[in-house]
N, C-alpha and C positions, 0 to 999 in steps of 0.2 A: 438638368435644371433649366427649363425653358424660360425665355424672357419675353415680356409683353408689356404694353402700356396699360397698367392696371386702371380700371374704371368700374363704375357701378354696372354698366351694361356688359362689360367684358367678363366680369367675374361670374355672371349668371350662366355663362356658356362654358366655363372651365370645369373640368371633372378630374377625379383621380383615375388614372388609367387602370384597366383591368389587370389584375395580378400584382398591383403595387399597393403597399400599405399606406403610403403618403407621397406627396409631391410638392415641390416648392415652385411657385411662379414669381420670378424676379421682375421688379418694376424697372422699365427702361428710362423713366422720367427722373427717378431719384435712386441712384445706386445704393444698395444696402436695404432698401425697402422691399419686402416680399410678403407673399401670402402662402400659407401652408394649407393644403387640402388633405384630409384623411378619408380613407375609404369608409370608415365607420360613421362619418358625418359629412357626406358629400355636398350638402347645401350650405354649410357654414364654414368659412375659412378663418384662420387665425393669422393676424398681421404681426410681423416682426420687423425689428431693425437688426441687421447683421453688421457687426463691427469687430475691430481688433482691439484687444486690451493693450495695456502698456508693455506686456511681454510678447505681443505679436500673435497671441492666440485668438482664433475666431470665437466670438461669443454671440449669443442671440438674446435680445431684449424684447419681451412680449409687450405689444402695444394694446391688444384687445382683439375681439372677434368681429367678423363682419356683421354680426347681429347687434353689436354695441357701437361700432364706428363705421362711418362711410369711408370710402377710399380716400377722398380729399382730407377728411379728418385724420385718418391714419397716417397719410403722407405728411401732413403738417406736424403731427405729434412726433413722427420719425425725425423730421428736420430739427425740431426743438431739442430732442434728446441727443442727436448727433452733435449739436452745438455745445451741449454741456459736456459731452464726452471729449470734444476737442479741448475743453478747458481743464480736463483732468479727471472728470467724474467717471466712475465705472459702475453703471447700473446693476450689472450682474453681481459685482462684489457687494454692493449694498443689499441686494436681495439675499445673497448667501449669509450676510451678516445678520439680517433680520430673522432668517430661518434658524440661525445658530443661537439666537437669544433664547434662553430657557424660560419656562414658565416660572412664576414666583414660587410655587410649591417645590418644583424640582431644584431650583437654586437654593432654597432653604435647606432641603434635605441633603443635597450633595455637596454644597459649599459652605453655607452659613453655619449650620449646626456642628459639623466636624471642627470648624474653626473656633467657635466660642466654647465648646465643651472643655477645651484645654486651656482657655484663657479667661473665661468669665465665670465667676463664682455663682452668679445667679442665673445660669443658663437654663435651669429647670423652670424658672419663672418665665423665661422667654418661650419655652415649649408650651406652657399653659396659655400664654397670651396668643401665640400663633394658632394653636388648636381651636381656641374659643372665639377669637375675634378676626385675626388677619387672614388665615387660610380660607375660611368659608367665603370671604369676599374677593380676595385677590389670587387665590391659589391657582386657578386655571389660566390666569392672564400672563402672557409674556411680559417680562420686565419693561420692555419699551412700549407696551400698550397701556400701562397704568398712567393715568393722567392726574394732574393736580385737582381737577374738578371731582374726579372719583374719590380722591383722598379727602377733600373737603366734605363731600357727601357722607363718606364713611364716618368721619370724625363727628359730624353733626348727628348722624343716626345713633351713634353710641350714647350720646347725651340724651336724646329723645327716648331711648330705651330705659333710662334711669341710671346709667353708669355715672359715677362721680366725676366731676370735671377733671380732677387730677388723674383718675384712671384713664379717661379718654385721652389725655395728653400723653400718658405713658405709652399708649398704643402708637401714637404719632412718633414718639422718640424712638421706639423700637423699629418701626417701619423706616424711618430716616436713617438709622444706623445700618440697617440691612442694605439700603440703596447706596449708602456711602461706601460700603465694602465692595458692592458690585461695581461701582465706578472705579474704585482703586484697583480692582482686578480686571478692568477693561471688559466687563460683561455688560455694563450699562453706560449710557452717556450723560444722563441727567437724573436728578433726584426730584421726583414729583412732590415730595413733602416740603421742599424748600419754598418758603413764602407762606405756608399755611399757618395761620395764627392759632396759638394755643388758647385754651380757656384761662390758663394761669390763675386758677382758684387758689386762694390762700389756705393751704392745708397744714400750715405749721401750728398745730394746736399744742398748747402746753397747759396741762392741768396740774396746778399746785395745790397741795393739801393744807387745810388749816390745821392748827394744833389739835383740835378736837378730832378731825378726820384722821390725822396721822395716828392719834392714840387708838382710835377704833380699829384701824388697819393693823397696827402692831399687836393689839390684843388678839385679833383673829389669827395672826401669823404665829403667835406664841402659844396658842391653845389648840389649834386645829389638829386633828389626828394625822393628816397627811404631812408628816414632818419634812419629807424631802422637798416638796414643792414650796412649802413655807420657807425653808432654808434658802432655796433659790431666790425667792423674792427678797428676803432679808439681806442676802449678799448684794443684790442689785441696789437696794436702798442705801447700803453702807459703803459701796464702792463706786457707784455710777457706771458700772460695767453694762454692756449690752447682753441681752438674753443669750444670744448665740455664743458669746465669749464664755458665759457661765456654764452653759450646758456642755461645752467642749473642754472645759478646764480639767487639767490633770495635776496630780499632786506634785509631780516633779517641777511644775511651773510655780509652785508656792514656796516662798522662802520666809518662814515665820521669823527667824532671828533678824533678818534684814527688813522685815515687815514690807515685803514686796510680792506682788503677783505679776508674773511675766505673761503677757499675751503674745503668743507666737504670731509671726506674720501671716501664717496660714489661717489663723482664726480672727485676725483683726480686719476691720472694715477697710481701712486704708492700706492693707497689705504691708504694713510696717510693724515690726516688733515694738511694743511699748510696755512700760511698767506702771502698774497701778499701786499707789501707796496704800498700805493696810492700816486702818485706824484701830482703836481698841475694840470697838464693837465687832469689826470684821475679823480680828484675830481670835476673839472669844468664840465667834460663830464657827470659824474654821476648826477650832479645837474641838467643838461639839460634833462637827461633821466627821472629823477624824476618828473620834471615839466610836461613832456609829458604823462607819464603813471605810476605815482607813486601809483595809486590805485590798481595795480596788484601785485600779489606775486612775479612774475618773473620780471627780468629787461627788457627782450626783448619780445615784443608781436607782433605777425604777424598782419600787417595792413589789410590783407584779411580775416583771420579767427577770429581774436580777441583772439586767444589762444597763449600759449608760442611758440616762434619761434623754429623750429627744424632743419631747413636747410637753407643755404644761397648760395648754389652752383651756381645756374643759375644767380642770381643777381651779385654774385662776378665775374663770368666770364665776364659779361657786364661791370662792373666797372673797372676791370683791363685792358680790351681792350680799354676802353675809356681813361685810363691813359697812354696807350701805353706800357703796361707791361704784355703782354699775357702769359709769362712764370712764373710770380710771383705767388707763391702758398700761400694759407691761412697760412700754417705753417711757411712760410718765414717771416711773421710778428713777430713771436717769435724770429727768428734768427736776424731780424733787431733790435729788442729791445735789445738783448744781445750785438750786435755789438756797439750800442750806449753806453751801460754801460761800455764795455771794453775800447772803444776809448776815453771815458771821464776820464779814469784813475782808474776805479773800479777794484778790484782784482777778479781773477777767483773764489775765495772762496765766495765772495759776489754774483757773478753771479749765482753760484751753488745754494745758499740759496734762492735767489729771484725766480729763475726759478723752484725750487723744484726738482733738479736732485738728485737722491739717491746716485749716484756714481760720484766722481770727474772726472772720465775718460770721461763721456759724455760731461762735460763742457770744456774739453781740446780741443774740436774741434774749440773753439773760441780763442785759445791761439795765433794764428797767427795775430789776429786783434790787439793785444796789441803792435805790433812792432812800430806803429806810436807813441804810448805813451812812449815806451822805448826810442825811438829816441829823443823825446822831453826832456826826463830826461837826456839822454846823452848830449844833446846840452846845458842843464843847467850847467853841469859840465864843458863843453867846454868854456862856457861864463866866468865862474869863472877863469879858467886857463888862458884864453886870457887876462883878466884884470891884472893877476899877471905877466904873461910872457912878455907882451908887454908894461908894465908900465915903462917909462924911469927912470933910476936910476941916481940921481944927482951925478955928478962927484965930487971927493974929492977936 
């Protein structure tokens, strides 16, 4: 390992000896600074800083090639790097850590999806979002190379392509969740989604039916030939249940004498078992369903396959068109049920418990519906006052 005072003029004369694959020339002006010459590229050397890590093991930190740096520049860079090493930094360890950071696609495949498949009920939705939006943009990038600017650009591009604001925001939330797990598992150090503003579009649409619209819908549901799907909708309107809860319902969860429908934790959105009280309409409807297919474990059986019903999308589109309600969504049946409760004088606390809301804030969206009931209560006081104020008083 020859030593010499490295300089621009000296390195032009240095060569890799015949029969050797490479050779190191150590600088006499700054210990640890050296140039490596290889037989395969004799005119360009590679500058290194040789140092010992905290375990006393010799390491090499690459500074650059002589085509990129002059010897004075390389020596200056070596001195700066050695100063940081004296303060505890290990450049080799940092390099290894960067190389060990997986690409976004590999992290998702090897770590994220195996984790959420046993913990997140909607993991299949994540797979769809990843395949269609996130992986095409970030898949090949190491986690530590993804920047906030890239995330902002991605978010804005989704909106420009016509994706709804709420859908754009959902991609951000999924990306942020993935990075938070990576940080938790010491795979990443920061979350590039942090600080990126959402569009925060108000997508809390509630569609309430007028009495005439409700009558039209009920007429279609009571007369259409697809009785199974019609019965699903009727059950949603009479109980406020979610579609998934209805399609997964089993007869052993129905207690007609107690007038209760038990929603198992596995089927409930909040992952907590809850009970739905059954009113007269729901009880009669369940009795009709039992007469038709009581021999099955599930309530709703497909007329085509003879297996439990899993979707009603296309039939529902036809039914609502037939009723003249093309914008009325399946979930609006739940809102309609809540509106009937509130407008009949039931409290928001009762609505919260029946619908299974874990937070009262969610139920507050129906608060404006109680104005009619409050007005009626106010009118009751008015009637009492009128009777007193305008009752003639006999003259003395």
